[in-house]
Every structure is written in C-alpha cells, then in structure tokens.
C-alpha positions as CSV (number, residue, x, y, z in Angstrom):
1,M,-0.2,-0.1,0.1
2,I,2.9,2.9,0.4
3,R,4.1,1.9,-2.7
4,G,0.7,3.5,-4.3
5,K,0.5,6.0,-1.3
6,E,4.4,7.3,-2.6
7,A,3.1,7.0,-6.3
8,Y,0.8,8.8,-5.4
9,L,1.7,11.5,-3.7
10,R,4.8,12.1,-6.5
11,K,2.1,12.1,-9.0
12,L,0.6,15.4,-7.2
13,T,3.9,17.0,-6.4
14,A,5.0,16.1,-10.1
15,N,3.7,18.9,-11.5
16,L,3.2,22.2,-9.2
17,N,3.0,25.1,-10.7
18,V,5.6,26.6,-8.2
19,K,9.4,28.4,-8.4
20,S,12.1,28.5,-5.5
21,V,14.3,31.0,-5.1
22,D,16.9,31.8,-7.5
23,V,20.3,32.5,-6.6
24,G,23.4,32.2,-7.4
25,R,27.2,30.1,-7.5
26,E,27.6,32.8,-4.1
27,L,25.3,32.8,-1.4
28,D,25.3,34.8,1.9
29,G,22.8,34.7,4.0
30,S,20.7,33.1,7.1
31,T,20.2,29.5,8.3
32,P,17.4,29.6,10.8
33,P,19.1,27.3,12.1
34,S,18.5,24.3,9.8
35,I,20.5,21.3,7.9
36,F,18.9,17.8,6.0
37,I,20.8,14.9,5.5
38,G,20.0,12.6,2.7
39,S,19.2,9.0,2.8
40,W,20.5,8.1,-0.8
41,N,23.3,5.8,-1.1
42,Y,23.8,5.1,2.6
43,P,26.0,5.3,4.8
44,K,27.4,7.9,2.2
45,V,25.1,10.1,2.6
46,Y,24.5,14.2,1.0
47,A,24.9,16.4,4.3
48,G,24.7,20.1,4.4
49,P,23.0,22.9,5.9
50,M,19.9,24.9,3.9
51,I,20.3,28.7,3.9
52,A,17.9,31.5,2.9
53,P,19.4,34.1,0.7
54,L,18.4,36.7,3.4
55,Q,20.2,38.3,6.4
56,G,18.7,38.2,10.5
57,D,16.9,36.2,12.1
58,T,15.3,33.3,9.4
59,S,14.4,31.1,12.4
60,I,10.5,31.2,11.1
61,M,11.4,28.8,7.9
62,D,12.6,26.1,10.0
63,M,10.0,25.9,12.8
64,P,6.9,24.1,12.1
65,E,5.3,24.6,15.7
66,S,5.0,27.5,15.1
67,W,3.4,27.3,11.8
68,I,-0.4,26.0,12.4
69,P,-1.2,28.0,16.0
70,N,0.1,31.3,14.1
71,Q,-2.4,30.5,11.6
72,K,0.4,29.9,8.4
73,T,-1.0,29.2,5.4
74,Q,-0.1,26.4,2.9
75,E,1.5,29.5,0.4
76,D,3.2,30.6,3.3
77,I,4.8,27.6,4.4
78,I,5.5,26.4,0.8
79,G,7.4,30.0,0.2
80,Y,9.1,30.0,3.3
81,R,10.9,26.6,2.3
82,L,11.3,27.7,-1.0
83,S,13.4,30.1,0.5
84,L,16.1,27.6,1.3
85,V,19.1,26.8,-1.1
86,R,20.1,23.4,0.7
87,G,23.6,22.9,-0.2
88,K,25.6,19.3,0.0
89,Q,28.6,17.1,0.3
90,T,28.7,13.3,0.3
91,V,30.1,12.1,3.3
92,G,30.0,8.9,5.4
93,I,27.6,8.7,8.5
94,E,30.6,8.1,10.5
95,D,33.0,10.7,9.5
96,L,32.2,13.0,12.5
97,N,35.2,14.8,12.8
98,N,34.9,16.4,9.3
99,S,35.0,19.9,9.8
100,F,31.9,20.2,7.3
101,V,30.0,17.7,9.6
102,E,31.0,19.9,12.5
103,K,30.2,22.8,11.1
104,L,26.3,21.3,10.7
105,Q,26.3,20.2,15.0
106,E,27.2,23.2,15.8
107,I,24.6,24.4,13.4
108,S,21.6,21.7,14.6
109,L,22.5,23.1,18.6
110,S,22.0,26.9,17.4
111,S,19.6,28.5,19.5
112,T,19.7,31.4,17.1
113,S,19.7,32.5,13.3
114,I,23.1,31.8,11.7
115,E,24.7,34.1,9.2
116,S,25.9,31.7,6.8
117,E,28.5,31.8,3.5
118,A,28.6,29.7,0.7
119,E,30.4,29.1,-2.4
120,F,28.9,26.4,-4.7
121,G,29.9,24.0,-7.8
122,S,27.4,25.4,-9.6
123,R,23.9,27.5,-9.9
124,P,21.8,25.6,-7.2
125,R,18.6,24.0,-8.5
126,G,15.3,22.9,-8.5
127,L,13.4,22.5,-5.6
128,S,12.1,18.8,-3.4
129,F,8.8,18.0,-2.0
130,S,7.9,14.8,0.1
131,D,5.2,13.7,2.2
132,E,8.0,12.8,4.9
133,T,10.3,15.9,4.9
134,A,9.3,19.8,4.1
135,P,10.2,20.5,1.1
136,H,13.2,22.8,0.5
137,G,13.8,25.0,-2.0
138,P,17.0,24.9,-4.7
139,S,19.9,22.5,-4.1
140,A,23.5,22.4,-5.2
141,L,27.2,20.3,-4.1
142,I,28.8,22.9,-1.9
143,E,32.6,23.8,-2.2
144,K,33.0,26.6,0.6
145,F,31.2,26.9,4.0
146,D,31.4,29.2,6.6
147,I,29.1,30.5,9.7
148,E,29.3,32.8,12.2
149,S,30.3,31.9,15.9
150,V,27.0,29.9,17.0
151,K,25.4,30.4,20.0
152,W,24.0,26.9,21.9
153,D,21.3,26.2,23.1
154,H,21.5,25.0,26.4
155,Q,19.5,22.1,27.1
156,L,21.1,20.6,23.3
157,E,24.7,21.8,24.9
158,K,23.6,19.6,27.8
159,V,23.0,15.9,25.3
160,Y,26.0,16.9,23.0
161,Y,28.5,16.9,26.0
162,D,26.5,13.9,27.9
163,T,28.5,11.2,26.1
164,D,26.8,8.5,27.8
165,F,23.4,9.4,27.6
166,K,21.6,7.2,24.8
167,A,19.9,8.8,22.3
168,A,16.7,7.4,23.2
169,E,17.0,8.4,27.0
170,A,18.1,12.2,25.3
171,T,15.3,12.3,23.4
172,I,12.8,11.5,25.8
173,D,14.4,13.8,28.9
174,L,14.7,16.7,25.9
175,H,11.1,16.5,25.4
176,S,10.7,16.7,28.5
177,K,12.1,19.7,28.8
178,G,9.6,21.3,26.3
179,V,12.6,21.2,23.8
180,P,10.1,21.9,20.1
181,F,10.9,18.0,18.4
182,S,12.2,20.5,14.9
183,N,14.9,21.0,17.4
184,I,15.3,17.5,18.7
185,Q,15.4,16.0,15.7
186,K,18.0,17.9,13.7
187,A,20.3,17.1,16.6
188,F,19.5,13.8,16.7
189,S,20.1,13.6,12.8
190,V,23.0,15.0,12.8
191,G,24.9,12.8,15.2
192,T,25.2,15.0,18.5
193,M,23.4,12.9,20.8
194,G,23.9,9.3,22.0
195,I,26.6,7.0,23.6
196,E,29.9,8.8,21.7
197,K,31.0,5.9,19.6
198,N,27.7,5.2,18.4
199,R,26.7,8.2,17.5
200,K,26.4,9.4,13.4
201,L,24.7,10.9,10.7
202,V,20.7,9.6,10.8
203,P,19.3,10.7,7.2
204,T,16.2,13.7,7.6
205,R,13.0,11.0,6.8
206,W,15.3,8.4,9.0
207,S,15.0,10.6,12.2
208,I,11.7,12.5,12.5
209,T,10.6,8.5,12.1
210,A,13.2,7.9,15.4
211,C,11.9,10.5,17.6
212,D,8.1,9.9,17.7
213,T,8.8,6.2,17.7
214,I,11.1,6.5,20.4
215,L,8.7,9.3,22.0
216,A,5.3,7.5,21.4
217,D,6.7,4.7,22.7
218,N,7.6,6.3,26.0
219,L,4.4,7.8,26.0
220,L,2.7,4.6,25.5
221,K,4.2,3.0,28.6
222,E,3.2,5.7,31.1
223,V,-0.7,5.7,29.2
224,R,-0.9,1.6,29.8
225,I,-1.2,2.4,34.1
226,Y,-4.2,5.6,33.3
227,D,-7.5,4.8,34.2
228,I,-10.0,4.3,30.7
229,I,-12.3,7.3,29.8
230,D,-15.1,6.5,30.1
231,T,-17.2,8.6,27.5
232,Y,-16.3,8.4,23.6
233,R,-14.7,11.8,22.5
234,V,-14.3,13.3,18.9
235,Y,-11.4,16.2,18.9
236,E,-10.7,18.2,15.4
237,F,-9.0,20.5,13.5
238,S,-9.1,22.2,9.8
239,S,-6.0,23.5,8.4
240,L,-3.8,23.0,5.6
241,N,-6.8,21.9,2.9
242,N,-6.3,18.9,5.8
243,Y,-10.0,18.1,7.7
244,Y,-8.6,15.5,11.1
245,A,-11.2,13.8,13.5
246,V,-9.2,12.0,16.6
247,L,-12.0,9.8,17.8
248,L,-10.3,9.0,21.6
249,I,-12.8,5.6,22.2
250,P,-13.2,3.6,26.5
251,T,-10.4,1.3,25.5
252,E,-7.2,-0.2,26.7
253,W,-4.6,1.8,24.3
254,Q,-5.3,0.4,20.3
255,Y,-4.8,2.7,17.5
256,E,-6.0,3.3,13.5
257,W,-5.2,5.9,11.1
258,M,-7.2,6.2,8.2
259,E,-6.2,8.8,5.7
260,A,-8.5,10.4,2.4
261,F,-6.5,12.2,-0.9
262,L,-10.6,12.7,-2.8
263,H,-10.1,15.0,-5.6
264,V,-6.8,16.2,-5.3
265,L,-5.6,15.6,-9.0
266,G,-9.6,14.9,-10.3
267,R,-11.6,12.6,-9.4
268,E,-10.6,10.3,-7.3
269,E,-11.2,8.7,-4.0
270,L,-8.4,7.2,-2.3
271,I,-7.8,6.0,1.6
272,F,-5.0,4.5,2.8
273,A,-4.9,2.8,6.4
274,D,-3.0,1.2,8.7
275,H,-3.1,0.1,13.0
276,E,-2.4,-1.5,15.7
277,L,-4.2,-3.4,18.8
278,N,-2.7,-3.3,22.1
279,G,0.1,-5.1,21.7
280,G,1.8,-2.4,19.4
281,K,3.1,-2.0,15.6
282,K,5.5,-4.7,14.9
283,G,7.1,-4.0,11.4
284,Y,7.3,-1.1,9.5
285,S,4.4,0.7,9.2
286,R,2.7,0.8,5.3
287,V,1.6,4.2,5.3
288,G,5.0,6.0,6.3
289,G,5.5,8.5,8.4
290,C,2.4,9.7,9.6
291,Y,1.5,6.9,11.3
292,Y,4.2,7.4,14.1
293,T,3.7,11.1,14.3
294,C,0.1,10.8,14.7
295,K,-0.2,8.6,17.6
296,M,2.7,9.8,19.0
297,A,0.5,13.5,19.2
298,I,-2.3,11.6,20.9
299,L,-0.1,9.8,23.6
300,E,0.9,13.5,24.2
301,S,-2.2,14.5,25.1
302,L,-3.4,11.1,26.5
303,T,-0.1,11.2,29.2
304,R,-1.0,15.4,29.4
305,E,-4.7,14.5,31.1
306,K,-3.4,11.1,32.9
307,K,-5.7,9.2,30.7
308,Q,-5.9,5.8,28.5
309,A,-8.5,5.3,25.7
310,G,-8.2,3.8,22.1
311,A,-7.8,6.0,18.7
312,I,-9.4,5.6,15.9
313,V,-7.9,8.0,13.4
314,L,-9.5,9.8,10.2
315,R,-8.1,12.7,7.9
316,E,-9.2,13.8,4.2
317,A,-6.8,16.1,2.5
318,Y,-9.0,17.8,-0.3
319,N,-8.5,19.9,-3.3
320,G,-5.2,22.2,-3.6
321,Y,-3.7,20.2,-0.3
322,V,0.1,20.2,-0.4
323,P,2.5,17.2,0.4
324,L,4.6,19.9,3.3
325,G,6.0,16.6,5.3
326,V,4.7,14.9,8.8
327,F,4.7,17.2,10.7
328,N,1.6,18.4,9.0
329,V,0.2,15.5,11.0
330,R,1.5,15.7,14.1
331,E,0.7,19.7,14.4
332,N,-2.4,20.1,12.8
333,V,-3.6,16.2,15.2
334,R,-1.3,18.7,18.6
335,S,-4.1,21.1,17.6
336,A,-7.3,19.2,17.4
337,M,-5.4,18.0,21.1
338,N,-5.5,21.1,22.1
339,E,-9.3,21.6,21.5
340,I,-12.7,20.9,23.6
341,P,-14.0,17.7,22.2
342,R,-17.2,16.9,22.2
343,E,-18.8,14.0,23.6
344,F,-20.4,10.9,22.8
345,E,-22.3,8.0,25.0
346,D,-21.3,6.0,22.2
347,M,-19.5,4.9,19.3
348,K,-22.4,5.2,16.6
349,T,-23.5,8.5,17.6
350,A,-20.2,10.1,17.9
351,L,-19.4,8.3,14.3
352,N,-22.7,9.9,13.7
353,Y,-21.3,13.2,14.2
354,I,-17.8,12.8,12.3
355,E,-19.8,11.7,9.2
356,T,-22.0,15.5,9.1
357,K,-17.9,16.8,8.4
358,L,-17.2,14.4,6.3
359,K,-17.0,15.1,2.5
360,L,-16.6,10.9,2.3
361,P,-19.3,8.6,3.0
362,M,-18.0,7.2,6.8
363,E,-19.5,3.8,4.8
364,K,-16.7,4.4,3.0
365,F,-13.8,4.4,5.7
366,K,-16.0,1.9,7.5
367,E,-14.7,-0.9,4.6
368,T,-11.4,0.4,4.5
369,S,-10.8,-0.1,8.2
370,T,-9.6,-2.6,10.8
371,L,-10.7,-1.2,14.2
372,L,-13.7,0.1,13.7
373,Q,-14.6,-3.8,11.8
374,D,-14.4,-5.3,14.9
375,L,-15.3,-2.6,17.9
376,L,-18.4,-2.6,15.4
377,R,-19.1,-7.1,15.4
378,S,-18.2,-7.1,18.1
379,R,-21.0,-4.4,20.1
380,Q,-23.2,-6.7,17.5
381,T,-22.2,-10.0,18.9
382,T,-22.9,-8.1,22.6
383,L,-26.1,-7.1,21.8
384,D,-27.6,-10.2,19.8
385,G,-25.6,-12.2,23.2
386,F,-28.3,-9.8,25.4
387,F,-31.3,-10.2,23.1
388,K,-30.7,-14.4,23.2
389,A,-30.8,-14.5,26.3
C-alpha cells in the first residue's frame, strides 16, 4: 500500500506550478538554523546546511511548530521552504570529525539563526516536496562554507557533552523539558546525541520517524497505567486543506490511522490505512511516517491528561492539498487535541457526528478500517447475546 501512496504523492507534486528562490553560485545569507541529511546511497549520504538568501532572523522558515498555531497558510509555508537553498557534500555517516560535519553540528545546536556564506560548484537548481520531510528550494554541491560564531541552546549543549547518555533517553529528556520536536530531530539527525562510540549521521526522514517512535513508545508505557476514559470523544481540526477527526474510545490503547485523498488530482477518492492493537506495531507502517507522528501527538495529549484510550483517526485531504512533510500531521493533530472535545455515550453517535463533517461517506472509512469493523462487530455480538439471553 505504501508504494501506491508514494506513487500517488509523487504524481501529485510532479506538476506543481511553483518556483523556488533564484540564487547564484555564491550565497551570503542566514540558516534558520537548518540542516538536511539525505538517505540516498546510505551509508555515504549527502549532508549540508539550508540557507536563505536573507540576513537576520530566519527561524520561522524551519520551525513547523509555529506555523499552524500562528495560522500560516500553505502559501506562506511553501514560500518559507522554497527560499531555503540546500548545500550538500558526500560524507560517511560515521565521519563526525569532518570539519564540514562539525559545522552542521554547530548549526543543529544553535539557539538562533546563523549568518552563513556558501560557494557552490554550480548554480543551485530544482526544488523538493515530500510526504515525510518539509519542502526545500534549490540544491547544489557546496565547495566552501563558513558560519559566524554560534550560541548553543543550553539543553542541546548538555546532551551533546553527555557522551554516556543514550540517544533515545536524550530524546525523551529533551521532549520532557519542552524543547521543540524539530530541534530535537535536527540534533538527533546530525549525530550530537547518544553514547559517543554510537554517534552517527541519520538521514532526515529517518530521524523524524525515529524521534516520533522513541517518544510514542515511552509515552505509551505511561499511558498504559492510567484509567480508561468513560465516554467517546471527538477532537477535530482543519487547516492546510485537511480535516482531522480524532475519535477516542473507552478501551485500552489501540490505534488506527486512516487518510483519504479526495479529488486532489481529479476525481480520485483514495484511502490509506494502518493500525495496531494493544500489543503495539510490528514492522514499519505501510502508510509511512504520518502513522508514527500522529500516534505520538495523541499519546502526548493522553499523558498530559493522565488517561488511557483507544484512538481512531480520520483525515481527509482536499483539492489544493500539497505534501508538506509529516509535521503537517503532527501539528494538526496536536492542535486538534488542544481543542475541547465533543463527548458521546456510544460509538454510533460519535461516528454519526463525524460523518456530518466528512466529504466522503463514513461507510467508505468503515470498509477500509480494521478497528472500526472489529469494534462494531463486537458491539453487535454483545447485543445479540443480550437479546438471546
């Protein structure tokens, strides 16, 4: 299924009528701070900074946590991202003593935007859109790269110097102290946390899912000990040509993600889905990184409330939707979970309410769903047994 989804999203972005920033071979600008590690040809990867041809504070360009709460439009976000020029060099994932990689680590640890100078082997060209990572503008091999002195973030600095602190434990610790997810992920990606001998570069898209998974697994351990909610709740949120409905159900933890793409390219109505029961997920999700980032956002909310529940998430993407990376899911679901939920006494009433907000009939989601079918079947079996008794 993931192949079908990937092929669909590639087709969706292939003919986007957008332009990235136009720069020459020399660039004097500011990195938000921002770095990007590719996955092609692993364990030799393309790594490098992303720089805007602007002076001063460019942090908004790589701070996805701020975009949806501040009501940034899709056009705003694409404008930020396509203004970032990606420089790259081929490096080994364990080559952390490379002076170029050391500069990338400085960037990832910075608390502010950094004035930067770059010289490319050729004029940067192209642009990149992905369902996993945020877009970026043109790229080229970088031949020379310099940055001004960097002021490190205090929490990231402590983790960097603690070479006996496991990367997973550092990720959890930083999250508990309120460090933004994007800052944690960049530090994780460029090898600035973990036991010293184990540190290495991690491709950006892998590091996002790794951090989401580490946090979700840890949060779930805590959620499992809490009391189960006693009603059905619906949290919802709309932005960036998406609608999200999070249905929390009064059961032990179980989770299903369903996403529908409706008339984005033409008349298509596609649903992709995956789920886990109380035992957790085995193997990588067939729907990609959005599965893990949504799971983390829901468990984050349940932990704050000290409650346990099952979760079924329905997402619809509409005409005008553009893949912007899994931050789109994480921050929309976080926003949904910050809303006051509607509460219902039974699942049927909750689903009937959600259906009034959907463009696709609920029956289509039921046909695709595993958990909904199991829950509805279990309810019917219980009722049948009651009436026969």
